[in-house]
Residue frames as qw, qx, qy, qz and C-alpha x, y, z in Angstrom:
[[0.641, -0.433, -0.631, 0.049, 63.44, -26.29, -25.14],
 [0.125, -0.599, 0.317, -0.725, 62.95, -24.30, -21.95],
 [0.525, -0.272, -0.764, 0.257, 62.65, -25.30, -18.34],
 [0.351, -0.696, 0.000, -0.626, 60.50, -23.58, -15.73],
 [0.484, -0.044, -0.732, 0.477, 61.78, -24.05, -12.11],
 [0.425, -0.652, -0.174, -0.603, 59.40, -23.37, -9.31],
 [0.319, 0.104, -0.729, 0.597, 60.56, -23.09, -5.66],
 [0.547, -0.594, -0.380, -0.451, 57.79, -23.62, -3.19],
 [0.269, 0.196, -0.633, 0.699, 58.51, -22.47, 0.35],
 [0.436, -0.672, -0.597, -0.052, 56.44, -22.40, 3.56],
 [0.028, -0.756, 0.163, -0.634, 56.33, -19.41, 5.79],
 [0.593, -0.552, 0.453, -0.373, 56.36, -21.64, 8.95],
 [0.049, -0.334, 0.940, 0.045, 57.99, -25.04, 9.61],
 [0.652, -0.053, -0.567, -0.501, 55.98, -27.95, 8.44],
 [0.827, -0.428, -0.364, -0.001, 56.70, -29.72, 11.76],
 [0.358, -0.886, 0.273, -0.108, 58.70, -28.94, 14.87],
 [0.642, -0.469, 0.593, 0.126, 60.89, -32.09, 14.86],
 [0.515, 0.011, 0.762, 0.391, 60.61, -33.83, 11.49],
 [0.337, 0.562, -0.014, -0.755, 59.64, -31.42, 8.70],
 [0.263, 0.307, -0.750, -0.523, 60.28, -33.89, 5.91],
 [0.188, -0.133, -0.972, -0.045, 58.27, -36.75, 7.36],
 [0.239, 0.206, 0.521, -0.793, 55.39, -34.74, 8.72],
 [0.363, 0.522, 0.771, -0.032, 51.81, -35.34, 7.75],
 [0.243, 0.858, 0.138, -0.430, 51.52, -31.78, 6.56],
 [0.063, -0.589, 0.617, 0.519, 54.58, -32.11, 4.37],
 [0.270, 0.088, 0.920, 0.270, 53.21, -35.29, 2.82],
 [0.316, 0.709, 0.585, -0.235, 49.83, -33.72, 2.25],
 [0.149, 0.838, -0.139, -0.506, 51.42, -30.77, 0.51],
 [0.147, -0.363, 0.798, 0.458, 53.58, -32.99, -1.64],
 [0.329, 0.333, 0.881, 0.071, 50.53, -35.00, -2.63],
 [0.306, 0.825, 0.373, -0.296, 48.52, -31.90, -3.61],
 [0.053, 0.746, -0.421, -0.513, 51.43, -30.43, -5.61],
 [0.248, -0.112, 0.904, 0.330, 51.87, -33.82, -7.40],
 [0.369, 0.580, 0.717, -0.116, 48.13, -33.72, -8.27],
 [0.238, 0.870, 0.021, -0.432, 48.47, -30.26, -9.78],
 [0.094, -0.560, 0.682, 0.461, 51.56, -31.34, -11.74],
 [0.346, 0.160, 0.904, 0.195, 49.77, -34.42, -13.14],
 [0.343, 0.766, 0.474, -0.268, 46.89, -32.19, -14.21],
 [0.106, 0.820, -0.308, -0.471, 49.31, -29.90, -16.07],
 [0.208, -0.328, 0.844, 0.370, 51.13, -32.82, -17.73],
 [0.356, 0.332, 0.870, 0.071, 47.91, -34.42, -18.90],
 [0.280, 0.798, 0.484, -0.225, 46.28, -31.29, -20.22],
 [0.130, 0.892, -0.211, -0.378, 48.95, -29.13, -21.87],
 [0.906, 0.369, 0.115, 0.172, 50.50, -30.44, -25.11],
 [0.316, 0.846, -0.309, 0.297, 53.45, -28.02, -24.79],
 [0.570, -0.666, 0.456, -0.153, 54.81, -29.93, -21.72],
 [0.705, 0.455, -0.543, 0.003, 57.80, -32.20, -22.31],
 [0.595, 0.004, -0.696, 0.401, 58.65, -33.22, -18.81],
 [0.441, -0.719, 0.058, -0.534, 57.69, -32.70, -15.18],
 [0.645, 0.058, -0.641, 0.412, 59.78, -33.53, -12.11],
 [0.466, -0.804, 0.004, -0.371, 59.06, -32.85, -8.47],
 [0.563, 0.262, -0.591, 0.515, 61.94, -32.73, -6.01],
 [0.591, -0.758, -0.183, -0.206, 61.27, -32.90, -2.26],
 [0.046, 0.744, -0.539, 0.392, 63.85, -31.65, 0.27],
 [0.863, -0.158, -0.461, 0.133, 65.55, -34.45, 2.06],
 [0.621, -0.478, -0.199, 0.588, 68.04, -32.27, 3.90],
 [0.191, 0.942, 0.079, 0.265, 68.49, -28.49, 3.95],
 [0.687, 0.041, -0.265, 0.676, 71.89, -26.99, 4.63],
 [0.020, 0.240, -0.192, 0.951, 70.45, -23.74, 5.88],
 [0.062, -0.363, -0.851, 0.373, 67.95, -24.06, 8.72],
 [0.173, 0.483, 0.285, -0.809, 66.23, -20.82, 7.95],
 [0.322, 0.219, -0.547, -0.741, 65.36, -21.77, 4.43],
 [0.563, 0.137, 0.672, -0.461, 61.96, -23.42, 4.29],
 [0.441, 0.305, -0.603, -0.591, 61.95, -24.81, 0.77],
 [0.736, -0.008, 0.566, -0.371, 59.41, -27.68, 0.58],
 [0.763, 0.343, 0.536, 0.114, 59.43, -28.54, -3.09],
 [0.005, 0.498, -0.476, -0.724, 61.17, -27.82, -6.38],
 [0.708, 0.491, 0.488, -0.138, 58.98, -28.27, -9.47],
 [0.120, -0.423, 0.562, 0.700, 60.70, -28.46, -12.84],
 [0.655, 0.556, 0.463, -0.218, 58.71, -28.29, -16.05],
 [0.308, -0.215, 0.590, 0.715, 60.28, -28.70, -19.50],
 [0.446, 0.686, 0.405, -0.409, 58.36, -26.92, -22.16],
 [0.572, 0.494, 0.416, 0.505, 58.19, -26.00, -25.81],
 [0.291, -0.003, -0.037, 0.956, 59.25, -22.48, -26.70],
 [0.241, -0.381, -0.335, -0.827, 55.66, -21.29, -27.25],
 [0.445, -0.445, -0.752, 0.197, 54.46, -22.49, -23.76],
 [0.275, -0.785, -0.073, -0.550, 52.60, -20.05, -21.53],
 [0.497, 0.150, -0.667, 0.534, 55.12, -20.15, -18.62],
 [0.232, -0.260, 0.370, -0.861, 53.14, -17.93, -16.35],
 [0.803, -0.147, -0.166, -0.554, 50.14, -20.25, -16.68],
 [0.730, 0.116, -0.645, 0.195, 52.43, -23.19, -15.87],
 [0.182, 0.198, -0.607, 0.748, 53.34, -21.62, -12.56],
 [0.505, -0.166, 0.171, -0.830, 49.73, -20.90, -11.73],
 [0.862, -0.035, -0.378, -0.337, 48.60, -24.47, -12.50],
 [0.647, 0.139, -0.669, 0.337, 51.41, -26.04, -10.57],
 [0.258, -0.253, -0.619, 0.697, 50.83, -23.97, -7.43],
 [0.080, -0.683, -0.534, -0.493, 47.32, -22.51, -7.59],
 [0.072, -0.547, 0.155, -0.820, 46.43, -19.32, -5.72],
 [0.746, -0.494, -0.130, -0.428, 44.04, -21.11, -3.37],
 [0.911, -0.111, -0.294, 0.268, 46.75, -23.49, -2.33],
 [0.418, 0.370, -0.273, 0.783, 49.26, -20.73, -1.75],
 [0.354, -0.556, 0.074, -0.749, 46.77, -18.82, 0.41],
 [0.866, -0.407, -0.150, -0.250, 45.65, -21.85, 2.51],
 [0.914, -0.181, -0.157, 0.327, 49.14, -23.16, 3.16],
 [0.177, -0.950, 0.153, 0.205, 50.85, -19.71, 3.28],
 [0.827, 0.097, 0.302, 0.465, 53.28, -20.67, 0.48],
 [0.010, -0.840, 0.247, 0.484, 55.90, -18.44, -0.93],
 [0.826, 0.350, 0.389, 0.209, 56.56, -19.17, -4.66],
 [0.017, -0.735, 0.404, 0.545, 59.51, -18.09, -6.72],
 [0.810, 0.356, 0.455, 0.103, 59.64, -19.23, -10.40],
 [0.024, -0.701, 0.438, 0.562, 62.14, -18.73, -13.17],
 [0.848, 0.520, 0.011, -0.100, 62.59, -19.65, -16.79],
 [0.436, -0.650, 0.562, 0.269, 65.94, -21.33, -17.50],
 [0.776, 0.518, -0.348, -0.094, 68.14, -22.90, -20.15],
 [0.890, -0.398, 0.201, 0.092, 70.37, -25.85, -19.20],
 [0.311, 0.712, -0.629, 0.034, 74.13, -26.15, -19.46],
 [0.981, -0.173, 0.003, -0.091, 74.90, -29.85, -19.19],
 [0.024, -0.751, 0.658, -0.050, 78.33, -30.65, -17.83],
 [0.132, -0.181, 0.974, -0.037, 77.69, -34.33, -17.04],
 [0.468, -0.141, -0.645, -0.587, 74.94, -36.33, -18.74],
 [0.570, -0.184, 0.484, -0.638, 71.94, -37.14, -16.53],
 [0.298, 0.152, -0.911, -0.240, 71.74, -40.90, -16.80],
 [0.411, -0.451, -0.790, -0.059, 68.92, -41.33, -14.40],
 [0.277, -0.689, 0.020, -0.669, 66.82, -39.29, -12.02],
 [0.032, 0.271, -0.767, 0.581, 67.08, -39.57, -8.18],
 [0.755, -0.189, -0.072, -0.624, 64.22, -41.94, -7.78],
 [0.759, -0.310, 0.531, -0.211, 63.69, -45.32, -6.01],
 [0.925, 0.282, 0.254, 0.033, 64.21, -47.24, -9.31],
 [0.481, 0.813, -0.250, 0.214, 67.37, -45.38, -10.29],
 [0.775, -0.097, -0.323, 0.535, 70.94, -46.00, -9.08],
 [0.187, 0.291, -0.190, 0.919, 71.08, -42.22, -8.43],
 [0.324, -0.580, -0.730, 0.161, 69.05, -41.84, -5.21],
 [0.228, -0.826, -0.281, 0.431, 69.70, -38.26, -4.38],
 [0.495, 0.566, 0.148, 0.643, 70.71, -34.93, -5.89],
 [0.333, -0.483, -0.218, 0.780, 72.28, -31.74, -4.56],
 [0.206, 0.775, 0.415, 0.430, 70.48, -28.58, -5.68],
 [0.395, -0.532, -0.219, 0.716, 71.66, -25.07, -5.03],
 [0.278, 0.937, 0.212, 0.024, 71.39, -21.49, -6.03],
 [0.653, -0.050, 0.123, 0.746, 74.28, -19.53, -7.56],
 [0.050, 0.975, 0.160, -0.147, 74.92, -15.79, -7.58],
 [0.671, 0.477, -0.046, 0.565, 77.64, -14.12, -9.63],
 [0.471, -0.417, -0.168, 0.759, 80.13, -11.79, -8.01],
 [0.219, 0.885, 0.280, -0.302, 79.27, -8.17, -8.68],
 [0.055, -0.703, 0.457, 0.542, 82.50, -7.62, -10.65],
 [0.305, 0.000, 0.882, 0.360, 81.49, -10.33, -13.12],
 [0.517, 0.218, -0.232, -0.794, 79.27, -9.70, -16.09],
 [0.850, 0.014, 0.345, -0.398, 76.73, -12.41, -16.59],
 [0.856, 0.458, -0.236, -0.051, 78.38, -13.97, -19.67],
 [0.239, 0.628, -0.667, 0.322, 81.82, -13.77, -17.97],
 [0.566, -0.340, 0.588, -0.468, 80.31, -15.60, -14.94],
 [0.933, 0.160, 0.245, -0.209, 79.14, -18.51, -17.03],
 [0.656, 0.636, -0.393, 0.105, 82.30, -18.56, -19.08],
 [0.040, -0.585, 0.720, -0.372, 84.35, -19.00, -15.92],
 [0.739, -0.145, 0.518, -0.406, 82.03, -21.66, -14.65],
 [0.909, 0.395, -0.011, -0.137, 82.21, -23.54, -17.96],
 [0.671, 0.595, -0.377, 0.230, 85.98, -23.30, -18.56],
 [0.127, 0.523, -0.650, 0.537, 87.45, -23.17, -15.06],
 [0.499, -0.285, 0.546, -0.610, 85.03, -24.24, -12.28],
 [0.910, 0.107, -0.016, -0.400, 83.14, -27.14, -13.96],
 [0.735, 0.376, -0.556, 0.097, 86.29, -29.13, -14.82],
 [0.039, 0.376, -0.739, 0.558, 87.24, -29.01, -11.16],
 [0.571, -0.062, 0.492, -0.655, 83.83, -29.78, -9.64],
 [0.822, 0.258, -0.228, -0.454, 82.91, -32.13, -12.39],
 [0.607, 0.329, -0.714, 0.117, 85.54, -34.66, -11.23],
 [0.419, -0.418, 0.572, -0.568, 84.38, -35.13, -7.72],
 [0.132, 0.050, -0.988, -0.063, 84.27, -38.91, -7.03],
 [0.125, 0.383, 0.858, -0.319, 80.76, -40.37, -7.02],
 [0.313, 0.491, 0.075, -0.809, 79.18, -37.53, -9.10],
 [0.502, 0.400, 0.749, 0.164, 76.64, -38.49, -11.70],
 [0.302, 0.734, 0.415, 0.444, 74.84, -35.86, -13.66],
 [0.329, -0.446, -0.137, 0.821, 75.86, -32.24, -13.44],
 [0.199, 0.643, 0.543, 0.502, 73.55, -29.61, -14.80],
 [0.141, -0.318, -0.221, 0.911, 73.51, -25.76, -14.44],
 [0.182, 0.721, 0.638, 0.201, 70.19, -24.03, -15.22],
 [0.249, 0.002, 0.029, 0.968, 70.80, -20.43, -16.31],
 [0.153, 0.687, 0.574, -0.419, 68.05, -18.10, -15.36],
 [0.237, 0.270, 0.487, 0.796, 66.72, -16.25, -18.41],
 [0.291, -0.476, -0.252, -0.791, 63.55, -14.75, -16.99],
 [0.062, 0.057, 0.754, -0.651, 61.95, -14.27, -13.55],
 [0.282, -0.372, -0.697, -0.545, 58.33, -15.43, -13.65],
 [0.567, -0.712, -0.285, -0.300, 57.24, -15.00, -9.99],
 [0.747, -0.608, -0.096, 0.249, 58.75, -14.01, -6.69],
 [0.127, 0.924, -0.344, 0.112, 62.29, -12.70, -6.04],
 [0.953, -0.175, 0.036, 0.245, 64.70, -15.65, -5.93],
 [0.040, -0.950, 0.265, 0.159, 67.45, -13.45, -7.43],
 [0.692, -0.310, 0.570, 0.317, 69.77, -16.30, -8.36],
 [0.298, 0.614, -0.507, -0.526, 71.68, -16.25, -11.69],
 [0.584, 0.203, -0.747, -0.243, 71.53, -20.07, -11.92],
 [0.799, -0.348, 0.363, -0.330, 70.50, -23.17, -10.09],
 [0.227, 0.509, -0.828, -0.058, 72.80, -26.20, -9.95],
 [0.916, -0.145, 0.152, -0.342, 71.92, -29.92, -9.78],
 [0.217, 0.514, -0.829, 0.035, 74.37, -32.78, -9.14],
 [0.906, -0.136, -0.194, -0.350, 73.28, -36.44, -8.84],
 [0.035, -0.489, 0.836, -0.245, 74.74, -39.03, -6.41],
 [0.515, -0.071, -0.836, -0.177, 74.06, -42.69, -5.71],
 [0.561, -0.608, -0.554, 0.094, 73.26, -41.95, -2.05],
 [0.259, -0.944, 0.059, -0.195, 73.72, -39.45, 0.77],
 [0.803, -0.470, 0.256, 0.262, 76.64, -41.50, 1.97],
 [0.701, 0.283, 0.300, 0.582, 78.39, -41.27, -1.40],
 [0.112, 0.882, 0.109, 0.444, 77.76, -37.47, -1.39],
 [0.529, -0.837, 0.141, -0.018, 79.19, -37.13, 2.08],
 [0.815, -0.230, 0.308, 0.434, 82.28, -39.09, 1.19],
 [0.555, 0.574, 0.259, 0.544, 82.80, -37.09, -2.03],
 [0.079, -0.964, -0.046, -0.249, 82.77, -33.87, -0.07],
 [0.629, -0.711, 0.256, 0.185, 85.93, -34.87, 1.74],
 [0.827, 0.214, 0.276, 0.441, 87.95, -35.45, -1.38],
 [0.349, -0.366, 0.177, 0.844, 90.61, -33.05, -2.74],
 [0.128, 0.333, 0.638, 0.683, 88.50, -32.56, -5.82],
 [0.234, -0.784, -0.555, -0.149, 85.47, -31.33, -3.82],
 [0.448, -0.676, -0.159, 0.563, 87.60, -29.20, -1.55],
 [0.305, -0.119, 0.367, 0.871, 89.21, -27.52, -4.61],
 [0.034, -0.558, -0.649, -0.517, 85.75, -26.93, -6.08],
 [0.319, -0.841, -0.429, 0.088, 84.37, -25.22, -2.96],
 [0.443, -0.542, 0.045, 0.713, 87.57, -23.17, -2.64],
 [0.275, 0.109, 0.488, 0.822, 87.17, -21.98, -6.25],
 [0.038, 0.746, 0.655, 0.115, 83.57, -20.76, -5.83],
 [0.205, -0.843, -0.176, 0.466, 84.62, -17.35, -4.34],
 [0.387, -0.241, 0.453, 0.766, 86.75, -16.74, -7.42],
 [0.058, -0.166, -0.574, -0.800, 83.66, -15.99, -9.57],
 [0.441, -0.555, -0.584, -0.395, 80.50, -16.32, -7.36],
 [0.348, -0.573, 0.330, -0.664, 79.16, -15.09, -4.15],
 [0.260, 0.098, -0.930, 0.242, 79.14, -17.56, -1.22],
 [0.407, 0.019, 0.408, -0.817, 75.53, -16.86, -0.27],
 [0.602, 0.009, -0.603, -0.523, 73.91, -19.72, -2.28],
 [0.653, -0.231, 0.515, -0.505, 71.61, -22.14, -0.53],
 [0.351, 0.278, -0.864, -0.228, 71.86, -25.86, -0.95],
 [0.785, -0.118, 0.324, -0.514, 69.50, -28.92, -0.45],
 [0.054, -0.118, 0.975, 0.178, 69.77, -32.61, -0.82],
 [0.647, 0.197, 0.090, -0.731, 66.61, -33.74, -2.64],
 [0.424, 0.113, 0.894, 0.087, 64.79, -36.87, -3.89],
 [0.275, 0.192, -0.414, -0.846, 62.95, -36.78, -7.20],
 [0.500, 0.349, 0.764, -0.211, 59.52, -37.93, -8.34],
 [0.021, -0.103, 0.611, 0.785, 59.04, -38.10, -12.11],
 [0.526, 0.452, 0.443, -0.568, 55.59, -37.17, -13.28],
 [0.770, 0.632, 0.085, -0.036, 56.52, -37.06, -16.99],
 [0.779, -0.212, 0.224, 0.546, 59.99, -38.12, -18.03],
 [0.089, 0.879, -0.121, -0.453, 61.93, -35.10, -19.30],
 [0.730, 0.644, -0.230, 0.017, 63.89, -35.08, -22.55],
 [0.879, -0.139, -0.065, 0.452, 67.29, -36.80, -22.33],
 [0.216, -0.894, 0.107, 0.378, 69.96, -34.31, -21.28],
 [0.708, 0.669, -0.150, 0.168, 72.43, -35.62, -23.85],
 [0.787, -0.004, -0.237, 0.569, 76.15, -35.87, -23.34],
 [0.278, -0.923, -0.105, 0.243, 77.72, -33.08, -21.21],
 [0.318, 0.905, -0.269, 0.084, 80.51, -30.78, -21.98],
 [0.277, -0.671, 0.673, -0.143, 82.82, -32.67, -19.66],
 [0.923, 0.000, 0.327, -0.204, 81.83, -36.20, -20.69],
 [0.801, 0.557, -0.194, 0.099, 84.23, -36.56, -23.54],
 [0.110, 0.713, -0.582, 0.376, 87.11, -35.69, -21.16],
 [0.675, -0.354, 0.532, -0.370, 85.91, -38.25, -18.64],
 [0.272, 0.329, -0.852, -0.304, 85.79, -40.93, -21.34]]
């Protein structure tokens, strides 16, 4: 099983004061959702489709509007998936910048529900991760698995914890070695968790193996086709 992750950015703000709630943002979300539904209904290699809309960006200069995740069989045409999800005509009309990567998931905490209205997990933190230049790629993920994840995986209020390791760049120039996703019951629970000793220890450990240039967003999810279950994570047996 593979996962295609498509990051859709705008070249100009969607609105001056309220980019998330603007009419243009909603129209773009609706059109991307329609494209995703067309893909899910027409391609038998698709195993899951989830759209995540930015609720809060932690870097004002980053204009990510939508993250599209597509789970696929090994023989799927991933380049075509990107083109169907964000057609060229839509990119040109809305001046969109698209970056897309193929990834494989490392599950640290089982994803027990998506961040949707019907789930107890209302929000997720998504971020990009870049290895330090003195770390080989495998060593970077070894450190993450054996040292960093056991620290960050115990932050109070944390639900699912998944790292998507980039295996191929399909479009654009995102440059990240991985993308991380962590689920929370609410923004308030996330905010509270970030003040705990566990979260502070995790943030302090990042520089020991990764660059500190990653970008993070709080997002809400819209499930077009339910993805395969993540299964138990590496840290779940320790949590009990």
